[in-house]
C-alpha positions in Angstrom: 7.1 -10.6 9.0 7.6 -7.4 7.1 7.1 -4.9 10.6 10.6 -7.5 11.6 11.6 -6.8 8.9 10.9 -3.2 9.2 10.5 -2.7 6.1 9.7 1.1 4.2 8.3 -0.2 0.3 7.5 -4.1 0.4 4.7 -3.4 -2.4 5.1 -3.7 -6.1 8.1 -2.0 -7.4 9.3 -0.9 -3.7 9.9 2.5 -3.5 10.9 3.1 -7.5 6.9 3.0 -7.9 6.0 5.2 -5.6 8.5 7.9 -7.1 7.0 6.9 -10.6 3.9 7.8 -8.9 5.0 11.1 -7.4 6.5 12.2 -11.1 4.3 11.2 -13.1 1.2 12.2 -11.5 1.5 15.5 -9.1 0.3 16.0 -6.2 -1.1 19.9 -5.9 1.3 21.4 -3.5 -1.5 22.7 -0.7 -3.4 19.1 -0.8 -3.8 17.9 2.9 -2.2 14.0 2.8 -3.5 10.6 4.1 -1.7 7.9 3.5 -3.1 4.3 4.4 -1.1 1.2 5.7 1.9 3.3 6.3 4.2 1.0 7.3 7.0 2.1 8.7 6.4 5.5 7.3 9.2 5.3 3.8 6.2 7.0 1.9 5.0 9.4 4.8 8.2 11.4 5.2 8.9 11.8 1.3 6.0 13.5 1.1 6.6 15.5 4.5 10.6 16.2 3.2 8.3 17.6 -0.5 6.6 20.1 2.1 3.1 18.2 1.9 0.9 17.6 4.9 0.5 14.2 6.2 -1.8 12.2 7.9 -0.2 7.9 7.6 -1.8 5.4 9.4 -1.6 1.9 10.0 -3.1 -1.1 12.1 -0.2 -2.1 13.3 1.2 -0.9 16.3 5.2 -2.4 15.7 4.5 -0.5 12.0 3.6 3.3 14.0 6.4 2.7 16.7 8.8 2.3 13.1 7.3 4.8 10.8 7.6 7.8 14.0 11.3 7.3 15.0 11.4 7.6 11.4 10.2 10.8 11.1 12.2 11.2 14.0 15.4 10.7 12.7 14.8 12.4 9.3 13.7 15.4 10.8 10.1 14.8 8.7 6.5 16.5 10.8 3.6 13.1 9.4 1.2 12.2 12.1 1.1 8.6 13.6 -1.7 7.4 14.1 -2.3 3.6 14.3 -6.0 3.2 12.8 -7.6 0.4 11.2 -8.5 1.4 6.9 -12.5 0.1 7.5 -12.9 2.4 10.6 -11.1 5.6 9.7 -11.6 8.4 12.5 -11.3 11.3 10.9 -14.3 13.3 9.5 -16.3 13.3 5.8 -14.1 15.4 3.4 -11.3 16.0 4.9 -8.0 14.7 2.8 -7.2 16.1 -1.4 -5.6 12.9 -1.5 -5.0 9.4 -0.4 -2.7 7.0 -1.4 -2.6 2.6 -0.3 0.5 0.8 -1.6 -0.3 -2.1 -1.6 -3.0 -1.7 1.6 -6.2 -1.8 0.2 -5.7 -6.1 -1.0 -5.9 -6.7 3.1 -9.2 -6.2 3.3 -13.0 -5.9 3.6 -13.2 -4.0 0.3 -17.4 -3.6 0.9 -16.0 -1.3 4.2 -12.6 0.5 3.7 -12.8 2.2 -0.2 -16.5 3.5 1.1 -14.1 4.8 4.0 -12.1 6.7 1.6 -14.3 7.8 -1.1 -16.2 9.5 2.9 -13.1 11.1 4.3 -11.9 12.2 0.7 -13.4 15.9 0.3 -15.7 17.0 -3.4 -12.9 16.5 -5.6 -10.3 13.9 -3.9 -8.6 11.2 -5.1 -7.7 8.4 -4.3 -4.5 7.1 -6.1 -4.2 3.2 -4.8 -1.2 0.1 -6.1 -2.3 -3.3 -5.4 -2.2 -6.6 -6.1 -4.3 -7.9 -8.6 -5.7 -11.2 -10.5 -4.3 -10.6 -14.1 -6.6 -14.4 -14.8 -7.8 -17.2 -14.1 -5.9 -18.9 -10.7 -6.4 -22.9 -9.9 -9.3 -22.8 -7.0 -6.2 -24.9 -5.0 -3.8 -22.1 -5.6 -6.1 -19.2 -4.7 -7.2 -21.4 -2.1 -4.1 -21.5 -0.6 -2.5 -17.8 -1.3 -5.8 -16.1 -0.4 -5.1 -18.0 3.3 -1.1 -17.1 3.4 -1.6 -13.1 2.5 -5.2 -13.0 4.6 -6.9 -11.7 1.5 -10.8 -11.5 1.3 -10.6 -11.4 -2.2 -8.3 -11.0 -4.4 -10.0 -9.1 -7.9 -9.2 -7.9 -10.9 -8.8 -4.4 -12.9 -12.1 -4.7 -13.8 -14.4 -6.2 -10.6 -11.5 -3.2 -9.5 -12.8 -0.7 -11.5 -16.7 -1.8 -10.0 -15.3 -1.9 -6.2 -14.3 1.6 -6.5 -17.4 2.6 -8.9 -20.1 1.2 -6.8 -19.1 3.3 -3.5 -19.4 6.1 -4.8 -16.1 7.3 -6.7 -17.2 8.9 -10.0 -14.2 8.2 -12.2 -11.8 5.3 -12.2 -9.0 4.1 -14.2 -6.4 1.8 -14.3 -3.0 4.5 -14.3 -0.3 1.7 -14.7 -0.7 -2.2 -15.0 2.5 -4.2 -14.7 3.8 -8.2 -14.6 5.9 -10.0 -12.1 8.6 -9.7 -15.0 12.4 -9.1 -14.5 11.8 -5.4 -14.9 9.3 -5.5 -11.8 12.2 -7.7 -9.2 14.5 -5.3 -10.0 12.8 -2.0 -9.6 12.2 -3.8 -6.5 16.4 -3.6 -5.4 16.2 -0.3 -6.1 16.7 3.0 -3.6 18.5 1.1 -0.6 16.5 2.4 2.4 19.1 4.0 5.0 16.3 4.2 8.0 15.4 0.6 8.4 14.8 -0.8 11.2 15.4 -4.8 11.8 14.1 -5.9 15.2 17.3 -7.6 17.0 18.1 -11.0 17.0 16.0 -11.3 13.0 18.6 -13.6 12.0 17.9 -15.8 14.8 14.1 -15.4 13.7 13.7 -18.9 12.1 9.6 -18.6 11.9 9.7 -15.2 10.4 12.4 -16.9 8.0 10.1 -19.3 7.4 7.2 -17.1 6.5 9.5 -15.4 4.1 10.8 -17.9 1.8 6.9 -18.6 1.4 5.3 -15.5 1.0 8.3 -15.1 -1.9 7.3 -19.2 -3.0 3.8 -17.7 -3.2 4.3 -15.0 -6.0 7.1 -17.0 -7.8 5.0 -19.8 -8.2 1.7 -17.7 -8.9 3.7 -15.3 -11.1 2.0 -15.8 -14.1 -1.7 -15.3 -12.5 -1.1 -11.9 -11.0 -0.1 -8.2 -11.8 -0.3 -4.9 -10.3 -2.6 -2.3 -10.5 -2.4 1.7 -10.3 -6.1 2.4 -9.5 -6.8 6.5 -9.6 -10.2 6.4 -8.5 -12.7 10.6 -8.3 -14.7 11.7 -5.5 
């Protein structure tokens, strides 16, 4: 759905949340950055435009194709690769910063988080904004949500912190914690994407729109149980 729509910032808070993170927690100019689950490359190209050395990966080939097209249109120098976060194609201690925007929750965190730790250099930082469980959800609703999104396990903030520390990170903290309120919805619509690339004929793709509507219903019906958190972990 996301690859066909070509959305550049589908994570909670959208590009507004990305800009706020980069402004509130600046990245050292010489940093080697890896963005995981880069989608159509909006964040990666923005970082490259600021002068950073950026490598970006996504599991979806269609996303990588669109990310490369975005980079070409923007004149951005980013190395885009199709790759799996659970088996990163990089040597140990390769990056200073890893960025993830609503990616890790869709992976097997027992494999992805140790991979983040492995490829970060000593003192490296993981900045990860994820969908989390704010309070216990009725089991039928939880199972439906997990099945729809393909999520292995929906964790609360303490379980996320345990997963990060258990993978070797010496420090893990929550920098932002946001509920799915009107403010978050409004942020999602800011900063229109001039380089968004929708597939041709998308308006006639009924299966796609059924997925879009179900996606929105899943979030709206479970708003009271869900939240978004920005985690910072240091190697």
